C-alpha positions, -999 to 999 in steps of 0.1 A, spaced: 564 117 -266 548 113 -300 570 139 -317 603 122 -309 621 98 -332 624 72 -304 586 70 -302 584 57 -337 607 28 -328 586 16 -299 567 -17 -298 535 3 -297 543 19 -331 554 -14 -346 520 -29 -337 503 2 -352 522 -2 -385 512 -39 -387 476 -29 -383 478 -2 -409 495 -26 -434 521 -1 -447 552 -12 -465 572 20 -462 570 50 -439 584 85 -443 595 104 -412 593 141 -418 611 165 -395 590 196 -389 601 229 -374 567 236 -358 553 202 -348 515 204 -347 517 241 -339 538 236 -308 567 258 -319 590 229 -313 609 205 -336 591 172 -341 585 143 -364 554 129 -383 552 94 -397 535 90 -431 525 56 -446 534 47 -481 524 17 -503 558 14 -521 592 32 -525 579 55 -553 549 66 -532 573 72 -502 597 92 -524 568 114 -537 556 121 -502 591 130 -490 597 153 -519 564 170 -514 570 177 -477 606 188 -482 609 204 -516 572 207 -526 554 207 -559 561 239 -579 583 252 -551 557 250 -524 570 227 -497 552 217 -466 581 231 -445 597 199 -435 634 202 -427 641 166 -439 624 133 -446 637 97 -441 622 68 -460 622 35 -442 611 0 -452 586 -16 -427 593 -52 -418 565 -78 -413 565 -73 -375 562 -35 -380 598 -27 -371 618 -4 -393 649 -8 -413 676 19 -415 666 47 -439 668 38 -476 668 75 -485 671 108 -467 659 139 -484 666 175 -473 669 208 -493 707 203 -490 710 166 -495 693 137 -513 709 103 -505 699 69 -519 714 38 -504 695 14 -529 683 -6 -499 647 -7 -510 
């Protein structure tokens, strides 16, 4: 299922990330995934860690207090084969962790 976290770790998605050429991705946790009324995740491409951080902040905390309603966002580095590293940062309204792994 495209909304599950495990889907984003599949060989299919690794291949897709390689073709898109992204260096980082942000996984945002949404309370109403694509209007389904169910919890789900979206993957956003980012060029670098700063871009990823800005995307995550916008989706979770929003600019000028207007978030895009994400519960949380995890920033991950994309490896050359499209696989993902553990999160380098997780952002939520309650927490902002930075493991300096970028």
